[in-house]
C-alpha positions in Angstrom: 70.7 168.1 132.8 70.2 168.9 128.5 66.1 169.8 127.7 64.4 168.4 125.2 64.7 170.1 121.7 63.4 169.4 118.5 66.5 166.9 117.1 66.4 165.1 120.2 62.3 164.4 121.1 62.2 161.0 119.8 59.2 160.5 117.8 60.1 163.7 115.9 63.8 162.9 115.5 62.6 160.2 113.9 60.3 161.2 111.8 61.8 164.1 110.8 64.9 161.6 110.2 63.4 160.1 107.3 62.0 163.4 105.5 64.7 165.4 106.1 67.1 161.9 103.8 63.8 161.7 101.4 63.8 165.7 100.7 67.3 165.5 100.1 67.4 162.3 97.5 64.6 164.5 95.8 66.9 167.7 95.4 69.7 165.7 94.6 71.9 165.9 97.5 74.0 163.6 99.1 75.0 163.0 102.8 78.9 162.8 103.7 80.7 161.7 106.4 79.9 160.1 109.8 79.8 162.0 113.3 82.5 161.6 115.3 82.0 159.6 118.3 83.2 161.8 120.8 80.7 163.1 122.9 80.7 167.1 122.9 82.5 169.0 120.3 82.4 172.3 118.0 80.9 172.4 114.9 81.2 174.2 112.2 79.6 174.9 109.1 80.7 176.8 106.1 80.5 178.7 104.0 78.0 180.5 104.5 76.7 183.0 101.2 73.1 182.0 101.6 69.9 182.1 103.8 69.6 178.4 102.3 72.6 177.4 104.3 69.7 177.3 107.3 67.7 174.9 105.1 70.4 172.9 104.1 71.9 172.9 107.5 68.9 171.1 109.2 68.0 169.1 107.2 71.2 168.0 107.1 71.4 168.0 111.1 68.2 166.1 111.5 69.2 163.2 108.6 72.8 162.8 110.3 70.3 162.5 114.1 72.8 165.2 115.7 71.1 167.4 118.4 72.9 170.8 117.6 72.8 174.0 119.7 73.0 177.6 118.2 73.8 180.7 119.9 71.0 183.2 120.6 71.1 187.0 122.0 68.7 186.5 125.1 66.6 189.3 124.0 65.3 186.7 122.0 64.1 184.3 124.4 61.7 186.5 126.5 57.8 185.0 126.6 55.9 184.2 124.6 58.7 183.0 122.2 61.1 181.6 124.9 60.1 178.0 125.1 60.1 177.5 121.0 63.7 178.7 121.2 65.0 176.7 123.3 63.2 173.8 121.5 64.5 174.6 118.4 68.0 174.5 119.3 68.9 178.0 121.5 70.8 178.7 123.8 70.5 182.5 125.4 73.5 184.5 125.9 74.7 188.0 126.5 76.1 189.5 123.3 77.6 192.6 124.9 80.9 191.3 124.9 82.3 187.9 122.7 84.2 187.2 126.2 81.0 187.0 127.3 79.2 184.4 125.1 82.7 182.4 124.7 83.2 182.2 129.0 79.2 181.2 128.8 80.0 178.2 126.2 82.8 176.6 127.9 81.3 177.0 131.1 78.0 175.0 129.0 80.6 172.2 127.8 82.3 171.8 131.2 78.6 171.5 132.7 77.1 169.2 130.2 78.6 165.1 129.9 76.6 165.3 125.6 77.1 168.5 123.8 77.8 170.0 120.4 77.3 173.6 119.5 76.7 174.5 115.7 78.6 177.8 114.6 78.8 179.3 111.2 82.6 181.2 111.6 81.9 183.7 109.6 79.0 185.1 111.1 77.4 186.5 108.7 76.4 185.5 104.6 78.2 188.9 102.9 81.6 188.9 102.4 83.8 189.8 105.2 87.7 190.0 105.7 88.1 186.9 107.8 86.6 184.2 110.0 85.3 185.7 113.5 87.7 183.1 116.1 85.2 182.5 118.6 84.3 179.1 117.8 88.2 178.5 118.2 88.4 179.8 121.7 85.2 178.0 122.9 87.0 174.8 121.1 90.2 175.7 122.9 88.2 176.4 126.4 86.9 173.7 126.3 89.2 171.3 125.3 86.9 169.9 122.5 87.6 169.4 118.9 86.0 170.9 116.1 84.3 169.0 113.5 84.3 170.8 110.6 80.8 170.7 108.4 80.2 171.6 105.0 77.6 172.7 102.2 78.7 172.1 99.2 76.3 173.5 95.9 78.9 172.6 93.3 78.1 169.0 94.1 75.1 168.8 96.0 77.1 167.1 99.1 76.6 168.3 102.5 77.9 167.0 105.8 80.6 165.7 107.8 84.6 166.6 107.3 87.2 165.6 109.3 88.0 166.7 113.3 90.8 169.7 114.5 91.9 169.0 117.5 92.6 172.9 118.7 96.6 173.2 118.9 96.7 176.6 121.1 98.9 178.0 117.8 95.7 179.2 115.7 97.0 180.4 112.9 98.2 177.0 111.8 95.3 175.1 112.8 93.7 177.3 110.1 95.7 176.4 107.7 94.5 172.6 108.3 91.0 173.6 108.7 91.0 176.5 105.1 93.1 173.2 103.6 89.8 171.7 103.7 87.4 174.3 102.8 89.3 175.3 99.8 87.4 173.2 97.9 83.3 173.5 99.3 81.9 175.9 97.4 79.1 178.1 98.7 75.9 178.8 97.0 77.3 182.7 96.3 81.2 181.8 95.9 81.5 186.1 95.9 80.3 186.2 99.0 82.5 183.6 100.2 84.5 185.1 103.4 88.9 183.5 103.3 89.3 180.9 105.9 91.5 183.1 107.9 90.6 184.8 111.3 89.5 188.5 111.0 88.3 189.3 113.8 
């Protein structure tokens, strides 16, 4: 059973959805797209070039009424912060190995009827030689699609793009993903990592 988080606590969810929609409107941002009908998927949010991405990402998550989870190292879930981290959507994982993290997330997908995992595929807001491959291997192993979410500072829009169903051919699938993100501009374009697997 999936525990309650701030995103699915009924009263808070409805309240924050209204507040988020109002804030987006005041700030001149618009919500774009619709959530897929699938019960389980990996959502990647790109490009990630600023700490402001988290702010707008949270606003958009509430505006869509989505209940995303994110990965955090298990050391952050020690008392007295364990309950708070879980309520905020955090999932404790052993990050000593990327394979361990991938296997853990695949298992969580298989154990839950409804599950959405949100990831920043670059893994950092600084420019790197490419994206990390974890999101793709999790989606492939769990047999779930990848939702291409975005935060576009150029036209102040953010939301849900298309779904990509992994074929197992990561090179071809990344070309499809790169085509979509090619027109999305981060807050600091010079820090944008190329949409290719770098590690």
